[in-house]
C-alpha positions in Angstrom: -0.1 0.0 0.1 1.3 3.4 -1.0 1.9 5.8 1.7 -0.4 8.9 1.9 1.2 11.9 0.1 1.9 14.7 2.4 -0.8 17.9 2.1 0.0 20.6 -0.1 0.1 24.2 0.9 -3.2 24.8 -0.7 -4.7 22.2 1.6 -3.2 23.5 4.7 -4.3 27.1 3.9 -7.0 27.0 6.4 -4.7 26.0 9.1 -5.5 28.3 12.0 -2.5 30.5 13.5 -4.0 31.4 16.8 -1.4 33.3 19.0 0.9 34.1 15.9 2.3 37.4 15.7 2.9 39.3 12.4 4.8 42.4 11.9 3.7 44.4 9.2 6.2 47.2 8.1 4.5 49.7 5.5 5.8 52.5 3.3 3.6 55.6 3.5 4.8 57.4 0.5 1.5 57.0 -0.9 -0.8 57.0 1.9 -4.0 56.0 -0.1 -2.4 53.2 -1.6 -0.7 52.4 1.7 -4.1 52.3 3.1 -5.8 49.7 0.8 -2.6 47.4 1.1 -2.8 47.4 4.8 -6.7 46.8 4.8 -5.9 43.5 2.3 -3.0 42.6 4.7 -4.8 43.0 8.2 -8.0 41.0 6.9 -6.1 38.2 5.7 -3.9 37.9 9.1 -7.1 38.3 11.2 -8.8 35.6 9.2 -5.8 33.3 10.0 -6.2 33.9 13.7 -3.1 35.7 14.1 -2.5 39.3 15.2 -0.7 41.9 13.4 1.6 45.0 14.7 2.1 47.9 12.2 5.2 50.0 11.9 5.1 52.9 9.2 8.3 54.2 7.4 8.4 57.0 4.9 9.6 54.8 2.0 10.1 51.2 0.7 13.9 51.4 1.4 13.4 51.8 5.1 11.5 48.9 5.2 13.9 46.1 5.4 16.1 48.0 8.4 12.8 48.6 10.3 11.9 45.1 10.0 15.3 43.9 11.5 15.2 46.6 14.1 11.6 45.5 15.2 12.6 41.8 15.0 15.6 42.2 17.3 13.6 44.3 19.7 10.6 41.9 19.9 13.0 38.8 20.5 14.8 40.7 23.2 11.6 41.4 24.9 10.8 37.9 24.9 7.7 38.4 22.4 9.4 37.6 19.0 7.3 38.1 15.7 6.4 34.9 13.9 6.2 36.6 10.3 6.7 39.7 8.4 4.7 41.5 5.7 6.4 44.3 3.8 3.9 46.7 2.2 4.6 49.8 0.1 4.5 51.3 -3.5 7.3 52.2 -5.7 6.0 54.1 -8.9 8.4 54.5 -11.8 9.8 58.3 -12.4 11.9 59.7 -14.9 15.0 58.7 -13.0 17.1 55.7 -12.1 15.9 55.9 -8.5 13.0 53.7 -9.4 15.3 50.8 -10.0 17.3 51.4 -6.7 14.4 51.7 -4.5 12.4 48.5 -6.2 15.8 46.3 -6.4 17.2 47.1 -3.1 14.2 46.9 -0.9 13.4 43.6 -2.6 17.0 42.2 -2.2 17.4 43.3 1.4 14.0 41.7 2.3 14.9 38.4 1.0 18.4 38.9 2.4 16.4 39.3 5.8 14.1 36.4 5.4 16.8 33.9 4.5 19.3 34.8 6.9 16.8 34.8 9.9 14.6 32.1 8.4 11.6 34.4 9.0 8.5 33.9 7.1 8.0 37.1 5.0 5.5 38.3 2.5 6.6 41.0 0.0 3.7 43.2 -0.9 5.8 46.4 -2.3 4.2 47.2 -5.6 6.6 48.4 -8.2 4.5 49.7 -11.1 4.7 52.1 -13.8 1.8 54.2 -13.0 -0.7 55.1 -10.3 -3.6 53.3 -12.0 -1.3 50.0 -12.1 -0.9 50.5 -8.3 -4.5 51.0 -7.8 -5.5 47.9 -9.9 -3.0 45.7 -7.6 -3.7 47.5 -4.4 -7.5 47.5 -4.2 -9.0 44.7 -1.9 -11.6 44.2 -4.6 -9.2 43.6 -7.4 -5.6 42.7 -6.9 -5.5 42.7 -3.3 -1.6 42.5 -3.1 -1.8 43.4 0.5 -3.7 40.4 1.3 -1.7 38.3 -1.0 1.6 39.2 0.7 0.2 38.5 4.0 -1.0 35.0 2.7 2.5 34.4 1.3 4.0 35.0 4.8 1.4 33.2 6.5 1.6 30.1 4.0 5.5 30.2 5.0 4.7 30.3 8.8 2.5 27.2 8.4 5.4 25.5 6.5 8.0 26.5 9.1 5.4 25.2 12.0 4.7 21.9 10.1 8.3 21.0 9.3 9.7 22.0 12.9 7.2 20.2 14.8 
């Protein structure tokens, strides 16, 4: 008799995460878009049974450093975070600055996630126009804030399953 296959991530999606603490670090450069991304992320986290704490930064480049500072402080206080969600928006302008902000914030987040083995969802939008940002940010359309939270939560479920 064949052994049963292990559950797929999509099958464990509904596993409750009661008591989990999720850090959301958001960039407020585009306040209205940030609000919508945050709405999507907090709804997804609440639906999982986890709780969220939000830290706001001016822009996307500050997110990885803010996350690292908050992770260290929470661990030192004996209340570590279980996952991180990064939210923000970078709209292409006429200069090379877009590439720096988009690339370096993403690289630093991946470095942080891998080095610390912390489940992380990257919801920093990198778009050409405000219209593209809204299509991706709106909870009723793209819901990329919710998607970033779901990615972090899926990684947290995986981490808990394999470390059990």
